[in-house]
VODO-820239 format. One line per field, with one value per residue: x, y, z negated of N, C-alpha, C in turn; residue in one letter; residue number from 1. Coordinates in steps of 0.2 Angstrom, whole numbers, plus 2048, in hexadecimal, padded with zeros to 3 digits. Example, Ala and Ser with C-alpha at 12.3 -4.5 7.8 and 13.67 -1.06 7.14 Angstrom:
# VODO-820239
n.px [842,840] $
n.py [7E4,7F5] $
n.pz [7D9,7DD] $
ca.px [83E,844] $
ca.py [7EA,7FB] $
ca.pz [7D9,7DC] $
c.px [842,840] $
c.py [7F0,800] $
c.pz [7D9,7D9] $
residu [A,S] $
num [1,2] $
END
This chain:
# VODO-820239
n.px [810,816,80E,811,80B,808,80B,804,806,802,7F6,7EA,7DD,7CE,7BD,7BA,7C5,7C8,7C3,7CB,7D8,7D6,7D4,7E1,7E8,7E3,7E9,7F4,7F0,7ED,7FA,802,7FD,7ED,7E4,7E4,7E0,7DA,7DB,7D6,7D9,7CF,7C9,7BB,7B7,7B0,7B4,7BA,7C8,7CD,7DA,7E6,7EB,7EB,7ED,7F0,7EE,7F3,7F3,7F9,7F5,800,80E,81B,81C,81B,827,82A,81E,81E,82A,824,81A,81F,822,81A,80F,7FF,7F0,7F4,7FE,80D,80F,814,81B,81D,823,81A,822,81D,815,806,7F7,7F0,7E2,7DE,7E3,7DC,7CD,7BE,7AE,79D,791,788,78E,79A,795,790,79C,7A3,79B,79D,7AB,7AA,7A3,7AC,7B6,7B0,7AD,7BA,7BF,7B6,7BA,7C7,7C4,7BD,7C8,7D1,7C8,7C7,7D4,7D6,7CD,7D2,7DE,7D9,7D4,7DF,7E5,7DC,7DD,7EA,7E9,7E0,7E8,7F1,7E9,7E5,7F1,7F3,7E8,7EB,7F7,7F1,7E9,7F2,7F8,800,7F8,7ED,7F4,7FB,7F1,7EC,7F7,7F9,7EC,7ED,7F8,7F1,7E8,7F0,7F6,7EB,7E8,7F3,7F2,7E7,7EB,7F5,7EE,7E6,7F0,7F5,7EA,7EB,7F5,7FB,7FD,80D,813,80A,80D,81A,819,811,814,81D,813,809,80F,812,805,800,808,805,7F7,7F9,800,7F6,7ED,7F4,7F6,7E8,7E5,7EE,7E9,7DC,7E0,7E6,7DB,7D3,7DC,7DC,7CF,7CE,7D7,7D0,7C4,7CA,7CE,7C2,7BD,7C7,7C4,7B7,7BA,7C2,7B8,7AF,7B7,7B9,7AC,7AC,7B7,7B1,7A6,7AE,7B5,7AA,7A6,7B2,7B1,7A5,7AA,7B3,7AC,7A4,7AE,7B3,7A8,7A7,7B3,7B0,7A6,7AD,7B6,7AD,7A8,7B3,7B5,7A9,7AB,7B6,7B0,7A6,7AE,7B6,7AB,7A6,7B2,7B2,7A6,7A9,7B3,7AB,7A2,7AB,7AF,7A3,7A0,7A6,7A4,796,789,786,778,776,77F,77F,779,76C,76F,764,758,75D,75E,760,75D,74D,748,74B,74D,757,768,76E,77B,781,78A,792,796,78E,782,772,763,757,74A,74B,752,74A,740,748,74A,73D,737,72B,72B,730,738,741,751,754,760,76F,76D,778,784,77F,780,77B,777,76D,769,773,779,77D,778,779,77B,773,77C] $
n.py [391,396,39F,3AC,3B2,3C1,3C2,3C8,3CC,3CF,3D7,3E0,3D7,3DB,3E0,3E7,3E3,3DF,3E9,3F4,3F0,3EF,3FC,401,3FA,3FF,40B,406,3FE,408,40E,403,3F5,3ED,3E4,3D2,3C8,3C5,3C1,3BF,3B9,3B7,3B7,3B6,3C3,3BF,3B3,3A6,3A8,3B3,3B8,3C5,3CA,3C7,3C0,3C2,3BF,3C5,3C8,3D0,3D5,3D6,3CE,3D2,3DE,3DB,3DA,3E8,3EC,3E5,3EB,3F8,3F6,3EE,3EF,3FA,404,400,402,403,3F9,3F2,3EC,3DC,3D7,3CD,3C3,3B4,3A5,399,393,399,38F,385,384,390,399,396,397,38E,393,394,38E,398,3A4,3A3,3A4,3B1,3B8,3B4,3B9,3C7,3C8,3C4,3CF,3D9,3D6,3D7,3E5,3EA,3E6,3EC,3F9,3FA,3F9,405,40D,40B,40F,41D,421,420,429,435,435,437,443,44B,449,44F,45C,45F,45E,468,473,472,475,482,489,487,48E,49B,49D,49C,4A7,4B2,4B1,4B9,4BA,4C2,4CF,4CC,4CB,4D8,4E0,4DD,4E1,4EF,4F2,4EE,4F8,503,500,500,50E,513,50E,514,521,520,51D,529,532,52D,52F,53D,540,545,543,543,541,537,52D,52A,527,51C,50E,50D,510,507,4FB,4FD,4FF,4F2,4EA,4EE,4EB,4DD,4DB,4DF,4D5,4CA,4CE,4CE,4C0,4BB,4C1,4BA,4AD,4AE,4B2,4A6,49E,4A4,4A3,495,493,49B,493,488,48D,48F,482,47C,483,47F,471,473,478,46D,464,46A,469,45B,459,45F,456,44B,44F,44F,442,43D,443,43C,42F,430,434,428,41F,423,420,412,410,414,40B,3FF,401,401,3F4,3ED,3F1,3EC,3DE,3DC,3DF,3D6,3CA,3CD,3CD,3C0,3BA,3C0,3BB,3AD,3AE,3B2,3A8,39D,3A2,3A3,395,391,39A,39E,3A6,3B6,3BF,3CB,3CC,3C1,3BC,3B4,3AA,3A6,3AC,3B9,3C3,3C8,3BC,3B8,3BD,3B2,3A7,39A,395,38B,380,377,368,36A,377,382,38E,391,39A,393,392,393,387,37D,37E,379,36C,367,367,362,360,355,357,361,360,35B,363,36D,37D,385,37D,371,366,357,351,356,353,352,35D,36C,375,386,391,3A1,3B0] $
n.pz [85F,84F,842,836,826,81C,80B,7FD,7ED,7DB,7DB,7D3,7CB,7CE,7CF,7DA,7E2,7EF,7F7,7F3,7F7,804,808,805,80F,81B,821,826,831,83A,83C,840,845,848,83B,83B,833,823,812,802,7F2,7E5,7D5,7CB,7C0,7B4,7B1,7A6,7A2,7AA,7B6,7B6,7C1,7D3,7E3,7F5,807,816,827,835,846,84E,84B,84B,844,837,82E,82C,826,81B,815,813,809,7FF,7ED,7EC,7E3,7DD,7D8,7CB,7CA,7D0,7E0,7E6,7F5,802,810,814,811,816,825,82C,829,836,836,831,83A,845,842,83E,841,83D,849,84D,848,850,85D,85D,85B,867,870,86E,871,87F,883,880,889,895,895,895,8A1,8AA,8A6,8AB,8B9,8BB,8B8,8C2,8CD,8C9,8CA,8D8,8DD,8D8,8DF,8EC,8EB,8E9,8F5,8FE,8FA,8FE,90C,90E,90B,915,920,91D,91E,92C,931,92D,935,942,942,941,94D,95B,967,96A,96C,977,980,980,985,993,998,996,99F,9AA,9AB,9AD,9B9,9C2,9C1,9C7,9D3,9D8,9D8,9E2,9EE,9EF,9F1,9FD,A05,A06,A0E,A1F,A31,A36,A29,A23,A2C,A28,A1A,A1A,A1A,A0E,A04,A07,A04,9F6,9F1,9F4,9ED,9E0,9DF,9DF,9D3,9CA,9CC,9C8,9BA,9B6,9B7,9AE,9A2,9A2,9A0,994,98C,98C,985,979,975,974,969,95F,95E,959,94C,947,946,93E,932,92F,92D,921,919,918,912,905,900,8FF,8F6,8EB,8E9,8E6,8DA,8D2,8D2,8CC,8BF,8BB,8BA,8B1,8A5,8A5,8A2,896,88E,88F,889,87C,879,87A,86F,864,865,862,855,850,852,84A,83D,83C,83C,830,827,827,822,815,810,810,806,7FB,7FA,7F6,7EA,7E3,7E2,7D7,7CD,7CE,7D7,7DD,7DD,7E2,7ED,7F5,805,80E,81C,824,81F,820,816,805,7F8,7F2,7E1,7D5,7DD,7E2,7E8,7F4,7F9,806,80A,815,813,815,810,809,805,7F8,7FD,80B,80D,808,812,81D,819,819,825,831,83E,84A,855,851,849,838,832,82E,832,837,83A,83E,836,830,824,819,80D,804,7F9,7F0,7E2,7DF,7D1,7CD,7CA] $
ca.px [814,813,80D,812,807,80B,809,803,804,802,7F0,7E5,7D7,7C8,7B7,7BB,7CC,7C8,7C2,7D1,7DD,7D4,7D6,7E9,7EB,7E0,7ED,7F9,7ED,7EE,801,806,7F8,7E7,7E4,7E1,7DD,7DB,7D9,7D7,7D7,7CC,7C6,7B6,7BA,7AD,7B7,7BC,7CE,7CF,7E1,7E6,7ED,7EA,7F1,7EC,7F2,7F1,7F6,7F8,7F5,807,812,822,81B,81B,82C,829,818,821,82E,820,815,822,823,815,80A,7F8,7EB,7F8,803,811,80E,819,819,822,820,819,827,81A,811,7FF,7F4,7EC,7DB,7DD,7E5,7D6,7C7,7B8,7A8,797,78F,784,793,79E,791,790,7A3,7A4,797,7A1,7B1,7A8,7A1,7B2,7BA,7AC,7AE,7C1,7BF,7B3,7BE,7CD,7C2,7BC,7CE,7D3,7C4,7C9,7DB,7D5,7C9,7D7,7E3,7D6,7D3,7E6,7E7,7D8,7E0,7F0,7E6,7DD,7ED,7F4,7E4,7E5,7F7,7F2,7E3,7EF,7FB,7ED,7E6,7F8,7FB,800,7F5,7E9,7F8,7FD,7EC,7EB,7FC,7F7,7E7,7F0,7FB,7EC,7E5,7F5,7F7,7E5,7E9,7F9,7F0,7E2,7EF,7F9,7E9,7E5,7F6,7F6,7E5,7ED,7FB,7F8,801,814,814,806,811,820,818,80C,817,81E,80D,805,812,811,7FE,7FF,80B,801,7F1,7FB,801,7EF,7EA,7F8,7F4,7E2,7E5,7F1,7E4,7D7,7E3,7E7,7D5,7D1,7E0,7DA,7C8,7CF,7DA,7CB,7C0,7CE,7CE,7BB,7BD,7CA,7C0,7B2,7BD,7C3,7B1,7AD,7BC,7B8,7A6,7AE,7BB,7AC,7A3,7B3,7B6,7A4,7A7,7B7,7AE,7A1,7AE,7B7,7A6,7A2,7B4,7B3,7A2,7AA,7B8,7AD,7A2,7B2,7B8,7A7,7A7,7B9,7B4,7A4,7AE,7BA,7AC,7A3,7B3,7B7,7A5,7A7,7B7,7AF,7A1,7AC,7B6,7A6,7A0,7B0,7AF,79D,79F,7A9,7A1,790,787,784,772,776,784,77E,774,76B,76F,75E,754,761,75D,761,758,748,74A,74A,74E,75D,76C,76F,781,782,790,795,799,78A,77E,76B,75E,753,744,74C,755,744,73D,74C,749,736,735,727,72C,735,73D,746,754,755,767,771,76C,77E,788,77B,782,774,775,76B,767,778,77A,77F,774,77D,777,774,77F] $
ca.py [395,396,3A6,3AD,3B7,3C5,3C0,3CE,3CA,3D5,3DB,3E0,3D3,3DF,3DE,3EA,3E2,3DE,3F0,3F8,3EE,3F1,404,401,3F7,402,40F,402,3FD,40E,40F,3FD,3F2,3EB,3DD,3CD,3C3,3C8,3BC,3C1,3B4,3BB,3B3,3BA,3C5,3BC,3AD,3A6,3AB,3B6,3BA,3CD,3CC,3C2,3C0,3C2,3BD,3C9,3C7,3D5,3D2,3D6,3CB,3D5,3E3,3D8,3DD,3EF,3ED,3E3,3F0,3FD,3F4,3EB,3F3,3FF,404,3FF,401,403,3F4,3F1,3E6,3D7,3D6,3C9,3BE,3AD,3A0,393,395,399,389,385,385,397,39D,394,396,38C,397,391,38F,39F,3AA,3A2,3A6,3B8,3BA,3B2,3BE,3CD,3C7,3C5,3D6,3DD,3D4,3DA,3EC,3EB,3E5,3F2,3FF,3F9,3FA,40C,411,40B,414,424,423,421,42F,43B,435,439,44A,44E,448,454,462,460,45F,46F,478,472,478,489,48B,487,493,4A1,49D,49E,4AE,4B6,4B0,4BF,4BA,4C8,4D4,4CA,4CD,4DF,4E3,4DC,4E6,4F6,4F2,4EE,4FF,508,4FF,503,515,515,50C,519,527,51F,51E,530,535,52B,533,544,540,545,544,53F,53F,531,527,529,524,517,508,50C,510,501,4F6,4FF,4FD,4EB,4E7,4F0,4E6,4D6,4DB,4DF,4CE,4C6,4CF,4CC,4B9,4BA,4C3,4B5,4A7,4AF,4B2,49F,49B,4A7,4A0,48F,494,49D,48D,483,48F,48D,47A,47B,486,47A,46C,475,479,466,461,46D,466,454,45A,460,450,446,451,44D,43B,43C,444,437,429,432,433,421,41B,425,41D,40B,40F,414,405,3FA,402,3FF,3ED,3EA,3F2,3E7,3D7,3DB,3DF,3CF,3C5,3CE,3CB,3B9,3B8,3C2,3B6,3A7,3AF,3B3,3A1,39A,3A5,3A1,38E,390,39F,3A0,3AA,3BD,3C0,3D2,3CC,3BC,3BD,3AE,3AB,3A5,3B2,3BF,3C7,3C6,3B7,3BB,3BC,3AB,3A2,397,395,384,37F,370,365,36D,37D,388,38F,394,39B,38D,392,391,380,379,37E,375,365,365,367,35C,35F,350,35A,365,35B,35D,364,373,382,388,378,36B,361,353,34E,35C,350,353,364,36F,37B,38B,395,3A8,3B3] $
ca.pz [85B,848,840,82F,824,817,805,7F9,7E6,7D7,7DC,7CE,7CC,7CC,7D2,7E1,7E4,7F6,7FA,7F1,7FB,80B,808,805,815,821,824,82A,837,83E,83D,843,849,844,837,83F,82E,81C,80D,7FB,7ED,7E0,7D0,7C8,7B9,7AF,7B0,79F,7A1,7B0,7B7,7B6,7C8,7D8,7E9,7FB,80D,81C,82E,83A,84D,851,846,84B,83F,830,82A,82B,822,814,812,811,804,7F9,7E8,7EC,7DD,7DF,7D2,7C4,7CA,7D6,7E4,7E8,7FB,806,816,812,814,819,82A,82B,82B,83C,835,830,840,849,83D,841,83E,83F,850,84E,848,855,863,85D,85C,86E,874,86D,875,886,885,880,88F,89B,895,897,8A8,8AD,8A5,8B0,8C0,8BB,8B8,8C9,8D1,8C7,8CD,8DF,8DE,8D7,8E4,8F2,8EA,8EA,8FC,901,8F8,903,913,90E,90B,91C,924,91C,921,933,933,92D,93B,948,941,942,953,95F,96D,96B,96E,97D,985,980,989,99A,999,996,9A5,9B0,9AC,9B0,9C0,9C5,9C1,9CC,9DA,9DA,9DA,9E9,9F3,9F0,9F4,A04,A09,A07,A13,A26,A36,A35,A22,A22,A2F,A24,A14,A1A,A18,A07,A00,A08,A00,9EF,9F0,9F5,9E7,9DA,9DF,9DD,9CC,9C7,9CD,9C3,9B3,9B4,9B6,9A7,99D,9A1,99D,98C,988,98B,980,973,973,971,962,95B,95D,954,946,944,945,937,92C,92E,929,91A,915,917,90D,8FF,8FE,8FD,8F0,8E5,8E7,8E3,8D4,8CE,8D1,8C7,8B8,8B9,8B8,8AA,8A0,8A4,89F,88F,88B,88F,883,875,878,878,868,860,865,85F,84E,84E,852,844,838,83C,839,829,823,827,81D,80F,80E,80E,7FF,7F6,7F9,7F2,7E3,7E0,7E1,7D1,7C8,7CF,7DD,7DB,7E2,7E6,7F2,7FA,80B,811,823,827,81D,821,811,7FE,7F6,7ED,7DA,7D2,7E3,7E1,7EE,7F6,7FD,809,80A,81A,810,817,80A,80B,7FF,7F7,801,812,80D,808,819,821,817,819,82C,833,846,84B,85A,84D,844,831,832,82D,838,839,83D,840,831,830,81E,815,806,7FF,7F8,7E9,7E1,7DC,7CD,7CE,7C4] $
c.px [812,813,80E,80E,80B,807,809,801,804,7FC,7EC,7DF,7D1,7C2,7B7,7C2,7CD,7C7,7C8,7D7,7DC,7D6,7DE,7EC,7E9,7E5,7F3,7F7,7EE,7F5,804,801,7F2,7E8,7E1,7DD,7DF,7D8,7DB,7D5,7D5,7C8,7C1,7B8,7B6,7AF,7BA,7C3,7D0,7D6,7E0,7E7,7EB,7EE,7ED,7F1,7EF,7F6,7F4,7F8,7FC,80C,819,822,81B,821,82C,823,81A,825,82A,81C,819,824,81E,810,803,7F4,7EF,7FD,807,810,814,817,81F,81F,820,81E,824,816,80A,7FC,7F0,7E5,7D9,7DE,7DF,7D0,7C1,7B2,7A2,795,78C,789,798,79B,791,797,7A5,7A1,79B,7A7,7B0,7A7,7A7,7B6,7B7,7AD,7B5,7C2,7BC,7B7,7C4,7CA,7C1,7C3,7D1,7CF,7C6,7CF,7DA,7D2,7CE,7DC,7E0,7D5,7DA,7E7,7E3,7DB,7E6,7EE,7E3,7E2,7F0,7EF,7E4,7EB,7F6,7ED,7E7,7F4,7F7,7EB,7EC,7FB,7FB,7FD,7F1,7ED,7FA,7F8,7EB,7F0,7FB,7F1,7E9,7F4,7F7,7E9,7EA,7F6,7F1,7E6,7EE,7F6,7EB,7E6,7F3,7F4,7E7,7EA,7F7,7F0,7E7,7F2,7F7,7FE,808,815,810,80A,817,81F,813,80F,819,818,809,808,811,80A,7FD,802,808,7FB,7F3,7FD,7FB,7EC,7ED,7F6,7ED,7E1,7E9,7EC,7DF,7DA,7E4,7E1,7D2,7D5,7DE,7D4,7C9,7D2,7D4,7C6,7C4,7CE,7C7,7BA,7C1,7C7,7BA,7B4,7BF,7BD,7AF,7B1,7BB,7B1,7A8,7B2,7B6,7A9,7A8,7B4,7B0,7A4,7AD,7B5,7A9,7A4,7B1,7B2,7A5,7A8,7B4,7AE,7A4,7AF,7B5,7A9,7A7,7B5,7B3,7A7,7AD,7B8,7AE,7A6,7B2,7B6,7A9,7A8,7B5,7B1,7A5,7AC,7B5,7AA,7A4,7B0,7B1,7A3,7A5,7B0,7A9,79C,7A2,7A6,79A,78F,784,77E,772,77B,781,778,773,76B,769,759,757,75F,760,75C,753,74A,747,74B,755,761,76E,775,781,789,795,798,794,784,777,767,75A,74D,745,74F,74F,740,741,74A,742,733,731,728,731,73A,742,74A,755,75D,769,771,773,783,785,77D,77B,772,773,769,76C,77A,77B,77B,778,778,778,777,77B] $
c.py [397,39E,3A6,3B3,3BB,3C3,3C6,3CB,3D0,3D9,3DA,3DC,3D7,3DD,3E1,3E9,3E2,3E5,3F5,3F6,3EF,3F8,405,3FF,3FB,407,40C,400,402,40F,409,3FA,3EF,3E4,3D8,3C8,3C6,3C3,3BE,3BC,3B8,3B6,3B8,3BC,3C3,3B5,3AC,3A9,3AE,3B9,3C2,3CF,3C6,3C3,3C0,3C1,3C2,3C8,3CD,3D2,3D2,3D4,3CF,3DB,3E1,3DB,3E4,3F0,3EB,3E8,3F6,3FC,3F1,3F0,3F9,3FF,404,3FD,400,3FD,3F4,3EB,3E2,3D5,3D2,3C5,3B7,3A9,39A,396,395,392,38A,387,38C,39B,39C,392,393,38F,392,392,396,3A5,3A9,3A5,3AE,3BB,3B9,3B8,3C5,3CD,3C8,3CC,3DA,3DC,3D8,3E2,3EE,3EB,3EB,3F9,3FF,3FB,402,410,411,40F,41B,426,424,427,435,43B,438,441,44E,44E,44E,45B,464,461,466,474,478,476,480,48C,48C,48D,49A,4A2,49F,4A5,4B3,4B6,4B7,4BF,4BF,4CE,4D2,4CB,4D4,4E2,4E3,4E1,4ED,4F7,4F2,4F5,504,507,501,50A,517,513,511,520,526,520,525,534,533,52E,53A,545,541,545,540,53D,538,52B,525,525,51E,510,507,50C,50A,4FB,4F7,4FD,4F5,4E7,4E8,4EC,4DF,4D6,4DC,4D9,4CA,4C7,4CD,4C4,4B7,4BB,4BD,4AF,4A8,4AF,4AB,49C,49E,4A4,499,48F,496,497,488,486,48E,486,479,47E,482,474,46D,476,472,463,464,46A,45F,454,45B,45A,44B,448,44F,446,439,43D,43F,431,42A,431,42B,41D,41D,421,415,40B,40F,40E,3FF,3FA,3FF,3F7,3EA,3EB,3ED,3E0,3D7,3DB,3D9,3CA,3C6,3CC,3C4,3B6,3BA,3BD,3AF,3A8,3AF,3AC,39D,39C,3A2,399,38C,394,3A1,3A5,3B1,3BE,3C6,3D2,3C7,3BE,3B6,3AF,3AA,3AB,3B9,3C5,3C4,3C1,3BB,3B9,3B5,3A5,3A0,397,38D,384,378,36E,368,374,383,388,393,395,395,38D,390,389,37C,379,379,36D,362,366,361,35B,35A,352,35E,361,35F,35E,36B,378,385,383,372,365,35D,351,354,359,351,35B,366,375,380,38F,39C,3AB,3BA] $
c.pz [854,846,838,82C,81F,811,800,7F2,7E1,7D8,7D6,7CF,7CA,7D0,7DA,7E4,7EC,7FA,7F9,7F6,802,80C,809,80C,81C,824,828,830,83C,840,841,848,845,841,83B,839,828,817,806,7F7,7E7,7DB,7CC,7C1,7B3,7AE,7A9,79E,7A8,7B1,7B8,7BE,7CC,7DE,7EF,801,812,822,833,841,850,84B,845,846,838,82C,828,826,81B,811,80F,80A,7FE,7F4,7E7,7E6,7E0,7D9,7CC,7C4,7D0,7D9,7E6,7EF,7FF,80C,813,815,818,81F,829,82D,832,83B,833,836,845,845,841,83D,840,846,851,84E,84E,85C,863,85E,864,872,874,871,87C,888,885,887,895,89B,897,89E,8AC,8AC,8AA,8B7,8C0,8BB,8BF,8CE,8D0,8CA,8D5,8E1,8DD,8DC,8EB,8F1,8EB,8F2,900,900,8FD,90A,913,90E,912,921,923,91F,929,935,932,933,941,948,942,948,958,966,96F,96E,975,982,985,985,990,99C,99A,99D,9AB,9B1,9AF,9B7,9C4,9C6,9C7,9D3,9DD,9DC,9E1,9EE,9F4,9F3,9FC,A08,A0A,A0C,A1A,A2B,A35,A2E,A21,A25,A2B,A1E,A14,A18,A11,A03,A01,A04,9F8,9ED,9F0,9EE,9E0,9D9,9DD,9D6,9C8,9C7,9C8,9BC,9B1,9B3,9B0,9A1,99C,99E,995,989,987,986,979,970,971,96A,95D,959,958,94D,943,942,93E,931,92A,92A,922,916,913,911,906,8FC,8FB,8F7,8EA,8E3,8E4,8DC,8CF,8CD,8CB,8C0,8B6,8B7,8B2,8A4,89F,8A1,898,88B,88A,889,87D,874,876,871,863,860,862,857,84C,84D,84B,83D,837,839,832,825,822,822,816,80C,80C,807,7FA,7F5,7F5,7EB,7DF,7DE,7DA,7CB,7C9,7D5,7DA,7E0,7E5,7EC,7F7,7FF,80E,818,827,826,81F,81C,80A,7FC,7F1,7E6,7D8,7D7,7E2,7E8,7EE,7FA,7FF,809,810,818,812,811,80D,804,7FE,7FC,808,812,80C,80F,81E,820,818,820,82E,83B,847,851,857,848,83D,830,830,833,83B,83D,83F,83C,82F,829,819,80E,801,7FF,7F1,7E8,7DC,7D7,7CE,7C8,7C2] $
residu [M,E,R,F,D,I,M,I,S,G,I,P,N,E,V,D,A,F,R,H,L,S,E,L,L,R,P,L,E,Q,E,F,T,E,I,E,W,F,K,L,H,Q,I,A,I,D,H,P,N,P,P,R,T,T,Y,A,F,V,R,F,S,D,P,N,T,H,P,Q,I,V,A,R,L,N,G,K,E,H,R,G,R,N,L,N,V,R,I,N,P,K,P,T,P,R,H,I,L,E,P,E,Y,S,P,R,V,Q,R,Q,I,D,R,L,K,L,T,C,E,N,L,T,Q,T,Q,S,Q,L,Q,I,E,L,E,G,A,R,H,E,V,D,S,L,K,D,Q,Q,E,S,L,N,Q,K,I,L,Q,L,E,A,H,P,L,Q,V,T,I,K,N,P,E,N,Q,I,T,K,C,E,T,D,L,T,D,Y,R,V,R,F,A,S,F,N,G,N,T,R,S,M,M,Y,C,P,L,R,N,L,I,H,S,T,E,K,E,I,T,R,L,K,S,L,V,E,D,N,K,V,E,L,N,R,E,F,D,Q,V,V,N,L,R,Q,Q,V,S,D,Q,L,I,L,I,D,D,L,R,A,E,V,N,R,L,D,E,Q,L,E,L,L,R,R,Q,N,D,E,L,V,V,E,N,R,Q,L,T,S,K,V,E,Q,L,Q,Q,I,L,E,Q,Q,L,H,S,G,V,D,S,T,V,Y,I,C,P,I,Y,V,E,Q,P,L,E,G,V,G,I,I,A,L,M,C,G,H,T,F,C,R,N,C,F,N,G,I,R,T,R,M,D,W,R,V,P,R,A,C,P,E,C,R,F,N,N,V,N,E,F,I,E,L,H,L,S] $
num [1,2,3,4,5,6,7,8,9,10,11,12,13,14,15,16,17,18,19,20,21,22,23,24,25,26,27,28,29,30,31,32,33,34,35,36,37,38,39,40,41,42,43,44,45,46,47,48,49,50,51,52,53,54,55,56,57,58,59,60,61,62,63,64,65,66,67,68,69,70,71,72,73,74,75,76,77,78,79,80,81,82,83,84,85,86,87,88,89,90,91,92,93,94,95,96,97,98,99,100,101,102,103,104,105,106,107,108,109,110,111,112,113,114,115,116,117,118,119,120,121,122,123,124,125,126,127,128,129,130,131,132,133,134,135,136,137,138,139,140,141,142,143,144,145,146,147,148,149,150,151,152,153,154,155,156,157,158,159,160,161,162,163,164,165,166,167,168,169,170,171,172,173,174,175,176,177,178,179,180,181,182,183,184,185,186,187,188,189,190,191,192,193,194,195,196,197,198,199,200,201,202,203,204,205,206,207,208,209,210,211,212,213,214,215,216,217,218,219,220,221,222,223,224,225,226,227,228,229,230,231,232,233,234,235,236,237,238,239,240,241,242,243,244,245,246,247,248,249,250,251,252,253,254,255,256,257,258,259,260,261,262,263,264,265,266,267,268,269,270,271,272,273,274,275,276,277,278,279,280,281,282,283,284,285,286,287,288,289,290,291,292,293,294,295,296,297,298,299,300,301,302,303,304,305,306,307,308,309,310,311,312,313,314,315,316,317,318,319,320,321,322,323,324,325,326,327,328,329,330,331,332,333,334,335,336,337,338,339,340,341,342,343,344,345,346,347,348,349,350,351,352,353,354,355,356,357,358,359,360,361] $
END
């Protein structure tokens, strides 16, 4: 699928043109999407006839936003000039879409991409664990609510009243039975003969009622003890689940903190990757400029020495396009170890005898 970049012309050709244009584009990254590629054509201002304006190409990661960005920037005043912004009618060359970096830079970019992918995968796994823990906490809360309702129902059960009423009836029957026996003992002669059968039946029925009520009381006590045991067990379950909920909440907080840390690390790696890619492109721009106008010793960084060249030390550009300070280049050419090839450390280009010496500005 072909890609089309945004062309920006009318950019003032200044020393800090790249920085000023970057500041103009940075808010668009926050509003739309991040910049995938940015190329500014700049000619040194000490050129014999430097142009007043220059042009640039920019590509955002989501090409669908390009028309909106063009509408936003076209005609916008920038550093005293109105920008002319449109979509490039020609597709982006493949060598720009798929740039070939040096092996060392490519390894670093691949390492950052792999780290970002691992962090994203770990972040997804933590998100799944976090959702599972939260679901379990909600489930335990529902169980706890159900247990609390059951405890309230058991505590409000009228079984204690059911036990108390038969006990009162037993006491009354025992009092009546004692009264019957006293009355029976007070009878004599013919009266005792007449009252014997009715009182005997009454005493017998009262004793049976007492026995029945005592049996009912015992049964109710057993049932009450069983329900009390159930309440105790339910309360213990609620207590255990509260402890488990606290543990799960602590786990959720730990996962939240770990997830937030991974997000920050992922954001830092994305920024680092973008900075590295931008730095490579800036160095490529600087190299293109200095091949025509000289190398600025305050900008150039030797990839081997990883510092600015010492004063008076020249810059060597190989035919492969990579540059080194004169001291490191001499070290490459004068290696005596036959096991180490005399080649470009960046791309292994083996003809180090063909080079261009750049003058310092």
